[in-house]
Backbone as ProteinMPNN parsed JSONL, in Angstrom:
{"seq_chain_A": "XXXXXXXXXXXXXXXXXXXXXXXXXXXXXXXXXXXXXXXXXXXXXXXXXXXXXXXXXXXXXXXXXXXXXXXXXXXXXXXXXXXXXXXXXXXXXXXXXXXXXXXXXXXXX", "coords_chain_A": {"N_chain_A": [[125.569, 102.189, 46.285], [124.484, 100.209, 47.91], [124.863, 101.151, 50.479], [123.104, 103.318, 50.613], [120.716, 101.928, 50.378], [120.722, 100.452, 52.742], [120.543, 102.533, 54.576], [118.021, 103.558, 53.887], [116.479, 101.343, 54.616], [116.89, 101.299, 57.381], [115.716, 103.74, 58.055], [113.069, 103.217, 57.333], [112.429, 101.276, 59.21], [112.625, 102.802, 61.544], [110.561, 104.573, 61.019], [108.344, 102.852, 61.071], [108.405, 102.082, 63.769], [107.922, 104.549, 64.959], [105.343, 105.088, 64.012], [103.916, 103.052, 65.27], [104.342, 103.801, 67.903], [103.047, 106.278, 67.916], [100.433, 105.408, 67.531], [99.975, 103.98, 69.924], [100.249, 106.06, 71.8], [98.167, 107.733, 70.999], [95.968, 106.07, 71.485], [96.145, 105.886, 74.26], [95.673, 108.572, 74.942], [93.001, 108.866, 74.097], [91.742, 107.006, 75.787], [92.309, 108.186, 78.253], [90.862, 110.58, 78.029], [88.274, 109.498, 78.074], [88.21, 108.376, 80.654], [88.504, 110.676, 82.229], [86.158, 112.037, 81.58], [84.219, 110.227, 82.512], [84.902, 110.247, 85.206], [84.321, 112.888, 85.91], [81.528, 112.872, 85.562], [80.811, 110.958, 87.505], [81.717, 112.221, 89.822], [80.079, 114.473, 89.863], [77.595, 113.243, 90.199], [78.004, 112.056, 92.706], [78.226, 114.354, 94.28], [75.625, 115.312, 94.0], [74.21, 113.274, 95.326], [75.164, 113.643, 97.921], [74.375, 116.3, 98.428], [71.609, 116.034, 98.314], [71.224, 114.604, 100.549], [71.083, 111.891, 100.545], [73.108, 110.059, 101.147], [75.844, 109.934, 103.471], [79.24, 111.178, 103.378], [80.922, 109.175, 104.359], [79.213, 106.941, 104.222], [78.822, 106.795, 101.464], [81.399, 106.169, 100.562], [81.689, 103.7, 101.832], [79.483, 102.105, 100.958], [79.948, 101.953, 98.204], [82.448, 100.941, 98.181], [84.851, 102.51, 97.899], [88.165, 103.307, 96.975], [90.994, 105.018, 98.528], [92.029, 106.83, 96.676], [89.897, 106.998, 94.863], [87.949, 108.107, 96.536], [89.125, 110.601, 97.035], [89.049, 111.685, 94.496], [86.358, 111.542, 93.656], [84.555, 112.344, 95.698], [83.478, 115.373, 96.886], [85.317, 117.751, 98.85], [84.635, 118.173, 102.303], [82.809, 120.957, 103.54], [84.479, 123.502, 105.395], [84.04, 123.943, 108.845], [83.06, 126.677, 110.94], [83.877, 126.532, 113.603], [86.05, 124.913, 113.507], [88.596, 126.045, 113.284], [89.0, 127.28, 115.79], [88.789, 125.057, 117.417], [91.033, 123.711, 116.722], [93.015, 125.009, 118.017], [95.348, 124.685, 120.611], [94.96, 123.798, 124.143], [96.948, 125.095, 125.622], [97.609, 127.258, 124.018], [95.163, 128.565, 124.087], [94.916, 129.217, 126.815], [97.118, 130.864, 127.087], [96.371, 132.966, 125.416], [94.28, 134.026, 126.894], [95.501, 135.286, 129.063], [97.066, 137.213, 127.912], [95.816, 139.692, 126.51], [96.541, 141.452, 124.465], [97.87, 139.986, 122.651], [99.524, 139.407, 119.693], [99.421, 141.982, 118.852], [101.491, 144.691, 117.809], [104.294, 146.004, 119.457], [105.793, 149.087, 120.019], [108.504, 149.588, 121.315]], "CA_chain_A": [[124.128, 101.959, 46.299], [124.121, 99.36, 49.035], [124.824, 101.99, 51.667], [121.839, 104.056, 50.594], [119.632, 100.967, 50.627], [120.761, 100.164, 54.18], [120.031, 103.726, 55.239], [116.575, 103.573, 53.652], [115.884, 100.276, 55.434], [116.902, 101.775, 58.774], [114.711, 104.795, 58.182], [111.743, 102.584, 57.277], [112.223, 100.641, 60.517], [112.349, 103.896, 62.486], [109.225, 105.092, 60.713], [107.373, 101.864, 61.558], [108.378, 102.184, 65.234], [107.264, 105.818, 65.299], [103.901, 104.946, 63.745], [103.37, 102.214, 66.346], [104.365, 104.629, 69.106], [101.971, 107.264, 67.753], [99.173, 104.687, 67.72], [99.847, 103.711, 71.365], [100.02, 107.341, 72.481], [96.821, 108.183, 70.645], [95.023, 105.215, 72.215], [96.19, 106.31, 75.656], [95.0, 109.872, 75.023], [91.544, 108.633, 74.001], [91.317, 106.339, 77.023], [92.387, 109.182, 79.313], [89.703, 111.464, 77.865], [87.103, 108.754, 78.524], [88.285, 108.265, 82.113], [88.239, 111.997, 82.794], [84.737, 112.321, 81.402], [83.482, 109.368, 83.446], [85.201, 110.728, 86.552], [83.553, 114.124, 86.114], [80.116, 112.479, 85.737], [80.675, 110.279, 88.806], [81.899, 113.236, 90.859], [78.852, 115.287, 89.874], [76.535, 112.413, 90.783], [78.306, 111.923, 94.136], [77.866, 115.639, 94.902], [74.156, 115.362, 94.043], [73.779, 112.37, 96.402], [75.477, 114.282, 99.2], [73.527, 117.494, 98.563], [70.233, 115.599, 98.56], [71.171, 113.941, 101.845], [70.85, 110.458, 100.353], [74.174, 109.347, 101.85], [76.937, 110.755, 103.992], [80.5, 110.874, 102.69], [81.377, 107.872, 104.847], [78.335, 105.908, 103.663], [79.097, 106.714, 100.03], [82.657, 105.437, 100.419], [81.496, 102.325, 102.306], [78.534, 101.395, 100.101], [80.526, 101.721, 96.886], [83.78, 100.386, 98.405], [85.774, 103.397, 97.204], [89.547, 103.37, 97.452], [91.372, 106.372, 98.939], [92.142, 107.638, 95.462], [88.546, 107.243, 94.348], [87.292, 109.069, 97.438], [89.719, 111.918, 96.807], [88.657, 112.153, 93.174], [84.918, 111.587, 93.416], [83.759, 112.965, 96.753], [83.967, 116.726, 97.148], [85.79, 117.996, 100.215], [83.615, 118.688, 103.223], [83.008, 122.382, 103.824], [85.08, 123.74, 106.706], [83.136, 124.545, 109.83], [83.607, 127.876, 111.584], [84.479, 126.149, 114.872], [87.206, 124.054, 113.288], [89.831, 126.795, 113.541], [89.171, 127.469, 117.23], [88.973, 123.738, 118.01], [92.39, 123.285, 116.422], [93.927, 125.703, 118.93], [95.609, 123.842, 121.773], [94.606, 124.426, 125.419], [98.038, 125.975, 126.028], [97.436, 128.49, 123.256], [93.968, 129.232, 124.585], [95.229, 129.793, 128.124], [98.061, 131.942, 126.819], [95.622, 134.075, 124.828], [93.446, 134.633, 127.936], [96.305, 136.128, 129.941], [97.699, 138.267, 127.125], [94.792, 140.161, 125.584], [97.12, 142.169, 123.339], [98.69, 139.038, 121.899], [99.403, 139.611, 118.259], [99.608, 143.389, 118.511], [102.9, 145.067, 117.778], [104.693, 146.976, 120.46], [106.876, 149.94, 119.565], [109.285, 149.947, 122.501]], "C_chain_A": [[123.686, 101.138, 47.509], [124.005, 100.177, 50.308], [123.512, 102.762, 51.726], [120.659, 103.143, 50.862], [119.57, 100.629, 52.109], [120.196, 101.337, 54.982], [118.516, 103.799, 55.085], [115.864, 102.512, 54.492], [115.819, 100.689, 56.901], [115.835, 102.835, 58.999], [113.296, 104.228, 58.147], [111.428, 101.893, 58.604], [111.881, 101.698, 61.568], [110.938, 104.438, 62.278], [108.142, 104.144, 61.225], [107.263, 101.932, 63.079], [107.66, 103.465, 65.669], [105.759, 105.752, 65.069], [103.241, 104.113, 64.848], [103.309, 103.01, 67.651], [103.242, 105.654, 69.059], [100.609, 106.614, 68.017], [98.928, 104.407, 69.206], [99.542, 104.991, 72.141], [98.616, 107.87, 72.213], [95.76, 107.378, 71.397], [94.986, 105.602, 73.689], [95.466, 107.631, 75.839], [93.482, 109.726, 74.978], [91.015, 107.986, 75.277], [91.314, 107.315, 78.19], [91.217, 110.16, 79.239], [88.423, 110.794, 78.367], [87.064, 108.661, 80.048], [87.954, 109.602, 82.761], [86.766, 112.353, 82.689], [83.894, 111.507, 82.386], [83.699, 109.83, 84.879], [84.404, 111.994, 86.869], [82.076, 113.809, 86.333], [79.902, 111.843, 87.107], [80.808, 111.283, 89.95], [80.648, 114.108, 90.987], [77.712, 114.509, 90.537], [76.752, 112.236, 92.284], [77.917, 113.204, 94.869], [76.347, 115.762, 95.013], [73.614, 114.465, 95.154], [74.007, 113.008, 97.771], [74.571, 115.485, 99.445], [72.085, 117.133, 98.892], [70.097, 114.926, 99.926], [70.913, 112.452, 101.732], [71.863, 109.616, 101.12], [75.147, 110.36, 102.437], [78.191, 110.398, 103.193], [81.0, 109.481, 103.082], [80.539, 106.745, 104.259], [78.605, 105.704, 102.168], [80.366, 105.899, 99.783], [82.484, 103.967, 100.785], [80.614, 101.523, 101.348], [79.157, 101.031, 98.756], [81.979, 101.251, 96.957], [84.852, 101.192, 97.656], [87.167, 103.324, 97.823], [89.844, 104.804, 97.882], [91.437, 107.303, 97.736], [90.789, 107.98, 94.878], [87.804, 108.24, 95.228], [87.819, 110.471, 97.177], [89.253, 112.514, 95.487], [87.158, 112.418, 93.072], [84.101, 112.346, 94.452], [84.314, 114.353, 97.028], [84.363, 116.887, 98.612], [84.659, 118.572, 101.052], [83.874, 120.169, 103.465], [83.579, 122.548, 105.232], [84.079, 124.426, 107.608], [83.826, 125.722, 110.487], [84.337, 127.517, 112.868], [85.739, 125.331, 114.704], [88.504, 124.778, 113.606], [90.049, 126.966, 115.038], [89.379, 126.133, 117.931], [90.391, 123.242, 117.777], [93.401, 123.935, 117.346], [94.104, 124.859, 120.183], [95.196, 124.558, 123.053], [95.685, 125.383, 125.899], [97.908, 127.302, 125.305], [96.237, 129.268, 123.766], [94.242, 129.917, 125.913], [96.167, 130.974, 127.956], [97.326, 133.166, 126.291], [94.766, 134.782, 125.882], [94.237, 135.607, 128.792], [97.024, 137.25, 129.206], [96.698, 138.782, 126.079], [95.351, 140.894, 124.374], [98.019, 141.268, 122.5], [98.457, 139.26, 120.416], [99.55, 141.068, 117.879], [101.089, 143.702, 118.543], [103.174, 146.13, 118.81], [105.853, 147.79, 119.906], [107.627, 150.433, 120.779], [110.53, 150.689, 122.132]], "O_chain_A": [[122.61, 101.373, 48.059], [123.129, 99.914, 51.132], [122.885, 102.844, 52.782], [119.697, 103.551, 51.513], [118.481, 100.53, 52.675], [119.461, 101.142, 55.95], [117.807, 104.074, 56.053], [114.777, 102.755, 55.016], [114.817, 100.457, 57.578], [115.138, 102.823, 60.013], [112.418, 104.714, 58.861], [110.287, 101.924, 59.066], [110.97, 101.516, 62.376], [110.219, 104.722, 63.236], [107.129, 104.595, 61.759], [106.163, 101.852, 63.626], [106.888, 103.459, 66.628], [104.987, 106.304, 65.852], [102.142, 104.432, 65.302], [102.345, 102.903, 68.408], [102.561, 105.874, 70.06], [99.742, 107.212, 68.654], [97.811, 104.575, 69.695], [98.685, 105.004, 73.025], [97.961, 108.395, 73.114], [94.777, 107.936, 71.885], [93.916, 105.641, 74.297], [94.716, 107.792, 76.801], [92.766, 110.385, 75.732], [89.964, 108.374, 75.786], [90.413, 107.276, 79.028], [90.646, 110.528, 80.265], [87.589, 111.436, 79.005], [86.011, 108.845, 80.659], [87.204, 109.651, 83.736], [86.195, 112.916, 83.623], [82.973, 112.032, 83.012], [82.767, 109.805, 85.683], [83.878, 112.143, 87.972], [81.438, 114.412, 87.196], [78.927, 112.151, 87.792], [80.081, 111.194, 90.94], [80.22, 114.435, 92.094], [76.959, 115.061, 91.339], [75.791, 112.262, 93.054], [77.344, 113.148, 95.957], [75.84, 116.265, 96.016], [72.67, 114.84, 95.849], [73.159, 112.924, 98.66], [74.058, 115.664, 100.549], [71.419, 117.834, 99.653], [68.985, 114.703, 100.403], [70.561, 111.81, 102.721], [71.513, 108.577, 101.68], [75.257, 111.49, 101.962], [78.196, 109.434, 102.428], [81.444, 108.709, 102.231], [81.075, 105.716, 103.847], [78.613, 104.575, 101.677], [80.4, 105.043, 98.899], [83.055, 103.089, 100.138], [80.955, 100.401, 100.974], [78.927, 99.942, 98.231], [82.663, 101.17, 95.937], [85.645, 100.643, 96.891], [87.317, 103.285, 99.044], [89.043, 105.705, 97.633], [90.951, 108.433, 97.787], [90.555, 109.109, 94.448], [87.109, 109.12, 94.721], [87.044, 111.425, 97.104], [89.082, 113.728, 95.381], [86.739, 113.407, 92.47], [83.067, 112.927, 94.122], [85.489, 114.497, 97.366], [83.806, 116.234, 99.495], [83.839, 119.353, 100.57], [85.025, 120.59, 103.583], [83.205, 121.817, 106.149], [83.372, 125.351, 107.207], [85.053, 125.752, 110.578], [85.34, 128.153, 113.19], [86.436, 125.078, 115.686], [89.426, 124.171, 114.151], [91.174, 126.814, 115.513], [90.077, 126.077, 118.944], [90.898, 122.433, 118.554], [94.533, 123.463, 117.451], [93.127, 124.374, 120.753], [95.089, 125.784, 123.066], [95.368, 126.393, 126.527], [98.079, 128.36, 125.911], [96.286, 130.494, 123.868], [93.848, 131.065, 126.117], [96.008, 131.989, 128.634], [97.635, 134.29, 126.687], [94.544, 135.989, 125.791], [93.711, 136.64, 129.206], [97.547, 138.16, 129.85], [96.725, 138.366, 124.92], [94.685, 140.951, 123.34], [98.839, 141.756, 121.722], [97.317, 139.295, 119.952], [99.78, 141.378, 116.71], [101.853, 143.034, 119.239], [102.375, 147.045, 119.009], [106.805, 147.219, 119.374], [107.422, 151.56, 121.229], [111.306, 151.068, 123.01]]}, "name": "protein", "num_of_chains": 1, "seq": "XXXXXXXXXXXXXXXXXXXXXXXXXXXXXXXXXXXXXXXXXXXXXXXXXXXXXXXXXXXXXXXXXXXXXXXXXXXXXXXXXXXXXXXXXXXXXXXXXXXXXXXXXXXXX"}
């Protein structure tokens, strides 16, 4: 009988630890849901400020002292400009492209 009582005591301890763990995990899940909801609202509001022209991305980050992580989360990425791809090409690539107009075409020699 003593062995069964010891086993029952161990199981009750395990059950108490599991209940406490469940409570902590549940609290974290609720807090995470709240953070995600608040983040979505803040991101939407930041996009509205930018769209309305109230602030630039830099001003928004400066005025509200946003960390890198906050900027990445809250401020939508700037739209890519059409000239960005050609500006990224180095002068060597540009000069090379001028002298080889068929650059990129396949040759069947």
